[in-house]
N, C-alpha and C positions, 0 to 999 in steps of 0.2 A: 283705347279699348282694353278692358281687363283681360288678363291672361286666362285662356281657356283651361278647364280642368283636364281636357284631353291631352294637354301638353305637360301635365304634372308627372314627373318621373317617379316621385314617391308613391303616388296613387297607382301608377302602372306596376311598380314592384309589389305593392300590397295586393293588387288583383292577381298577379302571377302566383304569389304565395297562396292565395285563396283557392286557385284552381290547380295547385300543384298535385301531381299524382294522377291527373286525368289525361295527360298528354295533350292538353289544349294549349294552343298558342294565342296569346292576347294580341288582337289586331288594333282594337280601339277600346278605351275605357273612358267614361265621362260621368260626372255626377249629375243626378236628376232628382226630381221629387215625384213620388207616386201618390195619386189621388183616385177616388171613385166618384166624386161629386161632379156637379156641372157648374159652369161659370155663369154668374149673373151680372147685373149692371155694376155691382160694387167691385167686380173683378177680384173677389175673394173666394177661396175654396170653402164650401160648406162643411166638408168633412175634414178630419185631421190629415195633414200632409205628412208623408213618411219619406225620409231621405233614403235614397238608393243609389247604386252605381250600376250602370248598364255597360256590359262588357261584350264586345264582338270577338268570337274566338273561331279558330279553324283547327281541324284535326286531320292529319294526313293518314290515309288507310290504303296502303299500296299505291296504285295509280290514281285513286280517287281522293277527293278532298271534301270533307264535310264541314258545314258552317253552323254555328250555334250562337244563340243570344242568351247570355247569363245575366241574372239579376242577383246582385250582392247586397246584403244588408249589414248594418253595423251591430255587433254584439254588445253585451253590457260593458265590456272592457274597451270598446272602441275599435275592435278588430273586425275586418271584413270576413264574412262567412257566406257560403252559397245559400240562396233563397229559392230561386226557380231556374229552370233550364228550358229553352225553346229551341226547336230545330228550324232553321231559316227555310228549309225546303217546304215547310207548311205555312210560311208567311204568304198570305193572299192579299193583304190590303194595308196600306199606310195612309192614315187619315189625319189631317190637321184639324183640330177642334175649332169650329168657327165662332163659338161663344167666347173664346179667349181673345180679347182685343190685341194682345201682344203677339199672337201667332206662335207662341213658344210651346204650346201644349198639343200633343198628338197622341194617337192610339195606334196600336199594331194589332191587326186581325189575323188570327191563325185558324186554318180550316179543320184542325184536329182537336179543338177544345171540346170537352165533354158536354158542357152546358153553354149553348149559344145564347140562352135567354139572359145570362148574366152579362152586364156591360163590361167590356174589357177595361183593363187599367189604363189610366191616363198618365202620361209622362210629361212633365213640365221642365223645360230647360231654362237656363239663366237668360239666354238671349237667342235671337234668330240665327246667329252665326253657329252656335253650338247645335241647334236643331238641324240646320242645313248640312252641317258637317257630318252629323250622325246619320241622317237619312241618306245622304249621298254615298256614304261608306256602305250602307246596307244595299243600295242599288248596285254599286260596283261589285260587291261580293255575290249578289244574286245573278248578275249578268255573267261574271267570270266562272263561278263555281257551279251554279245551277243551270245556267243557260236560259234563264227567263227572268222577267221583271214582275214584281207585284204591282197591284193596282194602286195608283197614287191619287188621293182625293183631297181637295181643299188647298192644293198648292200647284202653281203653274210650273210645269217641267222646264219650260223655256226660261222662266225666272230663276230656277235653280241652276240651269246651265250657265246663265249669265253670272250668277254668284260664284260658280266654280271657276269661270274664266277670270273674274276679278281677283279671286283669292288663290289662284294657282299660277305662280310666276313661271314655272317650268314644268313641262310634262315629260316624263321618262319615255324615251323612244325605244327602249329595249323591250323585247318580247320575251318574257320569261317562260321557261319550259314547264314550270310547276305552278298550279293554281294558287297555292298558299303564298308563294313568293311574290306573285303579282299583286295579291291582296295586301301583303305587308308593305309593298312599295307605295300603295296609295295613301297610307298615313305614316309618316316618318316621325321617330321619337325626337330627333334633334331639332326639328323645325317647329316654329310656332304657327305656321300657316297650313292651309289645307292643300293636299296634293292629290290629283286625280290622274290615275295611270291612263285610263281610256275614256273617251267622250261618250255621252249618251246617244250621240248620232254619228253617222259615218262621215267620211271626208266629203263625199259628194253632197250629202244632205247639208253639211255645214256650209259648203259653197253656195247652195241654193238659198239657205237662210241668209247668208251674207248678202247675196244679190237682192233678196227680198227686202232685207233691212236697208239696202242702199236706195231703194225706191221710196222709202219712208224716212228719209234723213231728218225731216223736221220733227218727227215724233219720237225718235229714239232717245232723245235726251232725258225724257221723263218715263221711267219704267212703268209706272201705273197707267199712264195715259196710253202708252204703247200696248200694254197688256189689254186694256179695254178695247182698243182699236182692233187687235187681233181677234178678240172674242166676237166682235160684231161681224168681222169678215168671215169667221168660221160659221156663224149662224147663217150668213148669206149663202155660203157654200153648201151647207146642209139643206137649206131650202131649195137651192137649185138641183141638188141630188134628188130630193123628194119629187120635184116636178118632172125630172127625167124618168123616174120610175113610173109615175102615173101615165106617162106617154107610151110606155111599153106594156099596155094591158093585154094584147094578144099573147105575148110571150108569157105573161103571168098566168093566163088561163091554161096554156099548155102545161106550164109547171104545176099548176093546181091539179089538173087532170092526172098527170103522172104521179103526183103525190097521193091522190085518192086511190089509184090502182095499187100503189105500193102499200098503202094503209090496209087495203083489203087483204093483200097477200100476207102482210104481217099479222093480221087478225087470225087468218087461217093457220098460219104457222104457230101463233100463240096458243090456239086451241089444241093443236097436235102436241105442242110442248107441255101444256097443262095435263093432257091425258097421260103422256109418258112420265111426267113428274109424279102423278098419283101412283102409277104402277111402281116406279122406283122407290117412292116413299114407303109403300107397303112392303116391298122387298127389303128395304133398309130396316124397317121395324122388325121383320122376321129375323133378319141376321143379328140385330142387336139383342133380341130375346134369346136366340141360341147362344150368343157369346156370353150373355149374363148368366145363363144356366151353367155354361161351361166354366166360367170364372168361379161361380159358387162351389161347383164340385171340386175344382182345383184347390180353392181356399180351404174347403172342408178336409180334403186329403192332406194338405200341408199341416193344418191344425191337428189332425188326428196323429200324424207322425210326430209332431212336436209334443203332443200330450203323452204319447207312449214313451218318448224319450225322457220327459220330465218324471213320469211315473216310475220308469226304471231307475232313474237317479234317486228318487225318493225312497223306493223300496230298498235300493242298495244302502242308502243312508240309515234306513230303519232296521236293517238286518244286523244281527250280532254275529261276528265271526266265531266259529266253533272253538278255535284255540283260545280266544279271549273269554268266551263264555265259561270255558272250563276253569280258567284261572280266577275269574271273578266270583265264581260260585263254589270253588274248591276250598280246602283247608290247608293247603301246602304253602308255607312261607319260609322254607329252607333257603339257605344261601344259593343252592344250585338252581332253584326256581325263581330267584329274585328278579332276574332279567325279564322273564316272561311276565311276572306280576307287574313290573314297572311299565312294560309295553302295554299291558292290559289297562293299567291306570291311565296311561296317556290316551289310549283309544277311548276310554270311557269319558274322560274329561272333554276330548274333542267332540265326541258324539253328543254329549249333553249341551255343550255350547252351540253345536250346529243346529239344535232344535229350539234355540232361543230366538226371539223375534228379530234382533239385529242381524242374525246370520241366516235366517230363513224368511221366506215371504210370509207376511201376516196372514194371507189366505190359507197357506199350508198349516200355519200354527193353530188355526181353528178347526182343522180336520180332526175327526174322531180318532183315526188311526195314529196321527201324530201325538195326540193327547195321551192315548193309551201307551204308546211307545215311550213317551216321556215319563209316565208313571212307572212303567216297567224298569226303566233305567234308574229312577230314583230308588226303587226297591233294591235293585242290584247294588247300587252305590251304598245304601245303608247297611246291607248285609256284609259287603266286602269291608267297609270301614270298621264295622263292629268286630268282625273276625280278626282283621289286621291289628286293631288296637288291643284286643285281648291277647293276641300272640305276643305283641311287643311288651306288654306289661309283664307277662310271665317270663319272657326272655330276659328282661332286665333283672328281675328278682332272682332267676335261676343262676345267671352268670355271676352276680354279685355274691350270692350265697356260696358259690364255688370258690371265689376268691377269699371270702371270709374264713372258710374252712381250711384253706391252704396256708400253713404257717410261713411258707417261704415268701409270701408277699409282705410280711410285717417284720419289725425289728425284734430280735431275740437277745437273750442274755449274752452280753459281751460283743454284740454286733448290731450297729445301727444300720437300718435298711432304708434307703431312699425309696419312697413310694414310686411305683412304676405302673402306669395305666395304659401302656401301649397296646396290650392285648385287648383291653376293654374298648379303647377308641377304634381299633381296627375292626372289631366286631360291629360297633355302632355305625361306623362309616358305611358298612355294607347295606344298612337300612336307611341311610340318609335320604336318598332319592325317594324311597317309599314314603317317608314321613313328609317330604315336600309335596308329593302328590296327594297324600291324605289331607294335608292342610288345604290344598286347592279344592278337593272334593267336599270336605266338611271341616271348616276352621275350628269348630267347637270340639272336635275329637281330640285335639292336642292337649287340652286342659288336663284330663285324667292321665294321659301319657306323661306329661311333664311332672305331675305329682308323683307318679309311680317311679320315674327315673330319679327324682330328687330324694325320695324316701330311701330307695335302695342305695344310691351312691352316698347319701349322708351317713349310713351305717358304716360303709367302707372307710370314708374319710375320718370319721370319729375314731374308729379303731386304730387306723394308721397313726393319727395324731397322738392318741393315748399311749399306744405302745412305744412310739418314738420318744415321747416326753418321759415315760417311765425309765426307759433305757438310758436316756440322756442324763437324768438325775442320778441313776445308779452308777453311771460311768464317771461322774465328777467326784473326786476325792477332796474333802475339805477338812479343816481342823475339827477335832471332836468338840472343843469348847467354843460355841458361837459367841460373837460379839454382842454385848448388851448395850447397844447404843442409847437406849432410853435413859441409862444412868451414867452417860459419858461425862456429865458435868459434876457428878458427885464423887467421882473417882472410883466407883465400884466396878465399872466396865473393864473389859480386858481388850488388849490390842487385837486388831484384825490382821490376819495375814494377807498382804496385798495380792499374793498369788491366788488365794481363794476367790477374792473379788474378781480378778481378771478371768479366772476359769469359769465362774458363774456367768459373767457377762458374755464370754465367748459361747457358752452353751445356749444362752438365749438367742444370740445373733445367729447361731447355726440353725436353731429351730425356725427362725424367720426365713433364713436363706433357703431352707429346704421347702417350707410349706407355703410361703406367700406366692412365689412363682407357680407352684402347683395349683393353688386355689385360683389364681388369675387364669391359668390355662384351662382349668376345669370350667370356670365361669364362661370364658369365651367359647369353649367347645360346646357347652350346654346351649348357649345363645344361638350358635349356628346350627347345631344338630337338631334343636327343637324349633328351628325356622323362625326365630326372632329376627326381625330386620334391624340390624345393628349398624350404626354409622361407623365408618373406618374399620369394617370387618376384616378386610384382607390384611391391612397393616397390623392390626392387633393380634392376628393369628399367624404372622409370617414366621416368627422365630421358632414356633413349636410344631406347626403342621406343614412343613415344607413339602411333604410327600402327598398332600391332598390334591386331588384333581377336580375336574368339573363334576364328577359323580359325588363329591363330598358336599361341603357346606356352601350354601349360596352366599355371595358377597355383594357388596354395593353400599352406597351411602344413601340410605332411605330413612325418612323420619320414623321413629319407633316410640312406642309407649314404654319408656324405661320403668315406669311404676310396676307394670305387670311383670317385667323381667326381674326387677329387684325383689318382687314378692316371691317369685319362684326360686331365686338365688337364696333368699332367706331360708326357705325350706331345705335347699341343698346344703347350706353351710351352717344351719342352726345347731348350736351346742358345741361347735368346735372351739369357740372362744373360751370355753371353760378349760379346755386342755392347755391353751396358751396361758390362761390365767393361773393355772396350777404351777407353771414354770415361774411366772412372776412372783407368786407367793413364796415359792421355794427359794428363789434368789433373795427375796426381801428378808427372809428369816436368817439367811447366812450373813448378809451384809446389806443394810438398807441403802448404802450408797451405791449399790448396783443399779438402783432405780435411775440414777443419772445417766449412766451409759445405756441402759435399756430404753430410756426415753429418747435418747439421741438416735439409737438404732431404729426404733419404731418410727420416729419422725422422718428418717431418711427414706424408709419404704413408703411412708404415707405421702411424701411429696412426689414420689414417682408414679402414684396411681392417678388415673383420670376417671372422669365421670362417664365411662363408656359401658360396655357390656360387663366388665368386671368391677363396676362401681360399688357393689356390695362388699367387696374386699376392703375398700376404703372405710366402710362403716365398721368392719371388724377391727381394723387398725385404730380407728378413732376410739372404739370401746377399750381396746387394749392400752392405748395411750392414757385414757382417762383412769384406768385401773392403776397404772404405774404412778400417775400423778397423785392418786388417792393414797397409795401406800407410802409414797415419799412425803406426802402431807401429814400422814399419821406420825411418821418419824419426826418431822419438824415440830409438830404440835407436842409430842411427848417430850422432846428435848427442851422446848420452851417451858413446858410445865416443870421440868427439873430446874431450870434457871429460876423460875418464880419461887420455887421452894426455898431458895437461899434467903428470900425476904423474911421468912418466918423463923429463921435460925437465930441463934444468939448474936450479940454484937460482933460485927465483922471488922477485922483490922487487916491492914496490908492489902495485897492484891488478891481479888477474888479468884477462886480456882477456874471458873468457867471462861475467864478471859484468855489465858494461854491455851486452854484446851480448844477454845473456839478457833484459834489460829491454826492449831493442828488439824482440826476438822475441816477448815476451809482449804488448807493445803491438800488434803486428801480429796475433797470434792472437786478441786480444780483438775485433778488428774483424770477425772471421768467426764469432764465437760467436752461436748462435741456437738456442733451444729445448733439445732433449736433447743437443746437442753440448757443453753445459756440462760434463757428466761426462767426456766424452772429453778436453777441454782440462784439466780439473782433474787428471785422472790423469797427463797429460803434465807439468803443473807439478810434481806430487809427485815424479815420477821425475827430472825435471831438477834440481830444487833439492836433492833427497836426494843425487844424485851430486855436485852442486857442493859441498855442505857436506862430504861425505866426502873429496872430493879436496882441498878447502881445508885440512882438518885434516891430511891426509897430507903436503901440501906444507909446512905449518908445522913438522911434526916433522923435516923434513930439516935444519933449522938451529935447534936449540932456543934459541940465544942471542937470535935475533931473531923467535922464533915469535909472541910476543904482539903485537909491532909489526905483523907480517904479518897476523895475524888482525884486529887493530883496523882497519887500513886497508881490508881486503876486506869485513868485515862492515858497516863504515860505508858503503862504496860500494854494497853490496847494498841497504841501507836507503834511501840517497839516491835510487838509481835506480828503486826500486819503491814509493816513498812514495805517489804518486798512484794507482797500480793497487791497492795494498793497501787503499785506502779503499773500493774498489768490488768487489774480488774476495775472498771469504772465504778461499779456499785460500791465496792469496798473503799475506793478512793473518796467517794462522797462521805461515807461514814468516818473515814480517817480524818478528813478536814473538820467534820463535826466534832469529833473527839478532841482535835487540836484546839478548836475554839473553846470548848468546855474546860480543857486543861489550862489555857491562858486565863480564863475568868477565875478559876479556882486559885491559881497562883497569885493573881492580883489581889484577891480578897484576903488570902492568908498573909501575904507580905505586908499589906496595909495594916492588918491587926498587929503584927509584930513591931512595925515602926512606930505606930501610935502608942503602943504599950510602953516603950522606952522614952519617947520624946513627945509625949502627949501635950505637956504644957507649952512647949515651943510651937508646935503646929496649931494648937488651939488659939494661941495669940495671933498667929498669921490668919487663921480662919475668921477671927473677929474683925480684923482689918479689912479683909475681903468683903465681909457682909456689909460693913459701913460704906465701902466704895460702891457696892451694888445698890445701896440705898441713897446714892447721890450726895454723900457727905464729902465736903471739900477736904483734900489731903491735909491742909494746914490746920483744920479743926480737929482731926483725929487725935493728935497728942493731948487734947484737952478733954477727951472722953474718959469716963470712969473705967479704970482698969487698963487703960492704954496710954498712960503717961510715960514719959521717958524713964521715970523711976521703975515703973512696972516692967518696962522693956529690959532694964538692966537686971532686975531680979530674975526675970525669965531666962535671960542669957546665962546668968550665973548658975541658976539651978539646973539648967538643961545641958550646958556645954562644959561645965567644970567636970572633969573626969569623963570626957566624951569617949575616950578609948575604952573605958570600962562599960559604958552603955552599949557601944558597938559590939563588944565581946559578948555582952549579955544577949544582944539580938541574935548573934550567931548560935549561941548555946540553945536559945529557945527554938530557933529554926531547926536545929539538929535533934532536939529532945524527942519529939514525937514522930519523927520521920523514920519509917522502917526500911525504906529503899535508899541505901547510902549513895547509890549512883546518881540519885536526883539532887543531892546536896550541893554540888558545885554550881550547877545551873541555877538552882534556886537562890543561892547566896549571891551570885552575880546579878541576878534580877533584883534582889533585895538592896544591894549597894546602889544600883542604878536608880531605883525608885526613890531611895533616901536622898541621893544627891539632887534629883529633880525637885523634890519637895523643898529641900534646903535652899536650893538656888532661887526658887520662888520666894522664900522667906527673906533672903538677902535682898532681892530686888524691892520688896515692899518696904523693908527698913530703910534702904537708900532713898526711897521716894518720900516716905513719911517722916523719917528721923535722919535727915542728912548729916547731922553733927555727930551722931552716934556711930561707933565703930563695932563691927562684928567680925568673927573669923571668916575668912573668905572661903569660897567653894573649893578653890584649889588646895587650901590647907587640909580640908576634910578629905578631899580626893586622895591626897598623898598619904594621909593617915590610914584610910581604908586600904590603899594599895600596900602599905607596909605591914598590915596585920595578916 
């Protein structure tokens, strides 16, 4: 026989988890199938069968024990979950469906179901053993816990007792004190068979049944035959009982007479009870009516009290305190009254928000009184904002005018004054919270205020920068005769005092050191004071406004429209770049090379600026850097124009003057290079040297006869003058190597011309032989060519090498003749001897190959001859 699902430990644990939290203890759980249809001949369910799990549970409540039947169903994930719950105390009937031939289908009838017209669910077990085990467990629980048994239909109780006997090897003899313990002992988890703690009949009844069964030993072997036999005997007994009843007719008549008398008495009693019931019903209706009226009055009283409380709250919310009304409608915005004004603004903001729909009931918002009060507050807000804005605009203009008229705030003759805005910021911080509340009340009111503040402070900053720049220029003492760098390459310019350049550069750096931090601080202060929500506000203002507290500038990292802020900062700082530019122009006139150091100083400040609240200061520095680059570009362009003018002069000889002067200029420029100004100087080097080399080549082409000598001397001078700088400046190193290559090419061309001039016939003979070899003429055929015979070779050797010492001396004199730089002669002569020996060695190899019988002076002889000269 297959293992019963009631013995499945996994199923039991799953059921316990499903009822966890209900304090129910699982006694028995078994798988079944739920149907609502009827069984036909085909033994198939007409409707869809649903798998379910029936669970018998108990729950201890004090000294009492309650029994329940739970129906569990499978969820989508295959997990058991509760479906229905029945109390076994309402179980009235257990009926086995007779239409099911297998006898495994039964129904459970409960007397508390709402609709008795709906057929109860049918439960189908896998086999009769599961059915008997489940029904027997129900009977045991009902007997032990409830003290009664439900009606059993369609199954013989005796047959069930016999099944229990056959499937119960041992019966527990212990009598448990608690009902749930005895129930749990009837079905044990570790056993595969059914255990019954107590029998359906008593011990005496069991002995009588055994004696009865002993008289029918022949029929006990077959349970069905024995059951049929018992049914027939029961019918006989019932018939005998009916016969006995019929024989007792007199007794029945007496009983009927007594019943009739009792019925009459009951009818009389019923009439009396009906009459009293009518009276009681009328009294109950009157009492209910009185209670209803009383409840309505009490409810009305409660509602009236709540309404009065709500109206009091609303009136309190709509009323304007007298102290706040005086501040909001008055004209006093002095520092002494600022705290009262701020408190009034806070109250007005809270009151207006309190009348908005999210903060007030929508029903109240539609009331006329609320609407009128909201309009009144709007008028008060507009009036207060207008008066406060007008006061602040006048306040800014008045205080800045006071500072403009006080000379102690500005630089004076002989005294540079660092701008100090501490008093202005202290005054402004007094009104910082007021501006914050004005923004909350009307964000559009800050636009005119910002313009007024920028306009007033711009006048102050412009005057401070102008006076500081004027005094800075007046305090710098320079040479009376300025440098004329535009004619530096023509020799008309005068030398510049390096001290003047350093002093001018320091003056420019001092201007930036004083005013750039000032402008950054003013930009940050403006952004916070005028309630711009600037990212990294606290960090950006930490070094300057350590004494600010919560009453000052709001901080936080909030997204902000930097375009609007930069537009206001442009109004605040507009025109101040002209004062910086005047210092740049002044420094340029004294020494254009100051632009290099000024460019580096500007770039250093520029790299330290971020795109935050002071981002417009970066724009000013960009413009200033562009102006410096433009001025330095003018200087470079003018200098290049002076170089190009050499092209239109008369024939040039020797080293051009701009080459050594460029070296001096580059040495001075390197003294001012710092940081990013390296790129500016390298660009100037590139432009200078490119123009110099182009002009040098054009001047050389003016006299082709002496072009190579001209190029040799100038490229050599370029290398000699820039040797030290080329080792440390990569850009000049590149041009140094370019000049070296051009020098080598010019030397090669010039020396070749000198060698061929003295030994033209000798090397032309060698060139003819090389041409024939290139044309694939066999070496043994070359002596038979016209002009290349052995006789021709001897004539060539005689004419070229006789008096070779004189020819070499002539080469030296010709090399020396047109050379103006005597220091170049030794190196050129060494190169000339080397090239001559290389060419002669090639000639000797050709002769040895083509004319093996002919003898020519060896290379060693000529090398010794050249060494002795």
